[in-house]
C-alpha positions as CSV (number, residue, x, y, z in Angstrom):
1,M,0.0,0.0,0.0
2,L,2.8,2.4,1.0
3,K,4.7,1.6,-2.2
4,K,1.7,2.3,-4.3
5,L,1.2,5.7,-2.6
6,I,4.8,6.6,-3.2
7,A,4.6,5.5,-6.8
8,N,1.4,7.6,-7.2
9,L,3.1,10.6,-5.6
10,K,6.1,10.3,-7.9
11,H,3.7,10.1,-10.9
12,N,1.5,13.0,-9.8
13,F,3.9,15.2,-7.8
14,Q,3.0,18.4,-9.5
15,I,-0.7,18.0,-8.7
16,F,0.1,17.0,-5.1
17,A,2.5,20.0,-4.7
18,I,-0.2,22.4,-6.1
19,G,-2.7,20.9,-3.7
20,A,-0.4,21.3,-0.7
21,A,0.5,24.9,-1.6
22,F,-3.2,25.8,-2.3
23,S,-4.2,24.3,1.1
24,A,-1.5,26.2,2.9
25,M,-2.6,29.4,1.2
26,G,-6.2,28.8,2.2
27,L,-5.2,28.0,5.8
28,L,-3.1,31.1,6.1
29,L,-6.0,33.3,4.7
30,W,-8.5,31.5,7.0
31,T,-6.5,32.2,10.1
32,D,-5.8,35.9,9.3
33,H,-9.1,37.7,9.3
34,Q,-7.6,41.1,8.4
35,Y,-5.1,40.1,5.6
36,F,-7.0,42.0,3.0
37,F,-8.0,45.5,4.2
38,W,-8.3,47.8,1.2
39,P,-10.8,49.0,0.0
40,P,-12.4,48.9,3.4
41,Q,-15.9,48.3,2.2
42,F,-14.9,45.0,0.6
43,A,-12.6,43.8,3.4
44,G,-15.3,41.6,4.9
45,I,-16.0,39.8,1.6
46,M,-12.3,39.4,0.8
47,N,-11.6,37.9,4.3
48,D,-14.6,35.5,4.2
49,D,-13.9,32.2,5.9
50,G,-16.1,30.3,3.5
51,L,-14.0,31.1,0.6
52,D,-10.9,30.1,2.5
53,A,-12.5,26.8,3.5
54,I,-13.2,26.1,-0.2
55,A,-9.5,26.7,-1.0
56,V,-8.5,24.3,1.7
57,A,-11.0,21.7,0.6
58,V,-9.9,22.0,-3.1
59,G,-6.3,21.7,-2.1
60,I,-7.0,18.5,-0.1
61,G,-9.0,17.2,-3.1
62,L,-6.0,17.8,-5.3
63,M,-3.7,15.9,-2.9
64,Y,-6.2,13.1,-2.7
65,Y,-6.5,13.0,-6.4
66,A,-2.7,12.7,-6.8
67,L,-2.2,10.0,-4.1
68,K,-5.1,7.8,-5.4
69,N,-3.8,8.3,-9.0
70,E,-7.4,9.0,-10.2
71,K,-7.9,9.1,-13.9
72,N,-11.1,11.3,-14.0
73,N,-10.2,14.2,-16.2
74,T,-13.4,16.1,-15.3
75,V,-12.5,16.1,-11.6
76,A,-9.0,17.2,-12.3
77,G,-10.2,19.9,-14.7
78,I,-12.7,21.3,-12.1
79,L,-10.2,21.2,-9.3
80,L,-7.4,22.9,-11.3
81,S,-9.9,25.5,-12.7
82,I,-11.0,26.4,-9.2
83,T,-7.4,26.6,-8.1
84,A,-6.4,28.8,-11.0
85,G,-9.4,31.2,-10.6
86,F,-8.9,31.6,-6.8
87,T,-5.2,32.0,-7.1
88,G,-5.6,34.6,-9.9
89,L,-8.1,36.5,-7.8
90,V,-5.8,36.5,-4.8
91,A,-2.9,37.6,-6.9
92,F,-4.9,40.5,-8.3
93,V,-6.1,41.7,-4.8
94,Q,-2.5,41.4,-3.5
95,L,-1.3,43.6,-6.4
96,I,-3.9,46.2,-5.7
97,H,-2.9,46.2,-2.0
98,A,0.8,46.5,-3.0
99,I,0.2,49.4,-5.4
100,F,-2.4,51.5,-3.6
101,T,-1.5,51.0,0.1
102,G,2.3,50.6,-0.3
103,Q,2.4,47.3,1.5
104,A,5.7,45.7,0.2
105,P,4.9,42.2,1.7
106,M,1.8,42.1,-0.5
107,G,4.1,42.5,-3.5
108,L,5.9,39.3,-2.5
109,G,2.6,37.6,-2.1
110,F,1.6,38.7,-5.6
111,I,4.8,37.2,-7.0
112,L,4.3,33.9,-5.2
113,S,0.7,33.7,-6.2
114,C,1.6,34.4,-9.8
115,Y,4.2,31.5,-9.6
116,L,1.5,29.2,-8.2
117,L,-0.9,30.3,-11.0
118,A,1.8,29.6,-13.6
119,E,2.4,26.2,-12.1
120,V,-1.3,25.4,-12.2
121,L,-1.7,26.5,-15.8
122,Y,1.3,24.5,-16.9
123,T,0.1,21.4,-15.1
124,A,-3.4,21.7,-16.6
125,K,-1.9,22.1,-20.1
126,T,0.7,19.2,-19.8
127,R,-1.2,16.6,-17.8
128,N,-2.2,13.4,-19.6
129,T,-5.9,13.6,-20.5
130,R,-6.2,10.2,-22.2
């Protein structure tokens, strides 16, 4: 059983790594209720725990998909699409914070979110869909 999990992990490492990073991002956003603060009228929506819980669940789903070596392209496509959309949205909001509030750490978050987004898009394009 362990050998099969390790073999599946080697075969699907990109998807597993994306799931782990996405879950970590969701957990960090879930625990920090004031991460996004500008514009103030949208801070409550941007810091919503429900959205962060979805990110954690999708990340866990990607890790499960990778470890079980599932072959369902519809599930993979949906999970990677949600990941790309959420990551792109977070990157955009971080860029807005970095530009308009002068928060330099948000610039680093923007760069890392863009890297995760590029990794998701590359994985979605190159994965075996047959």
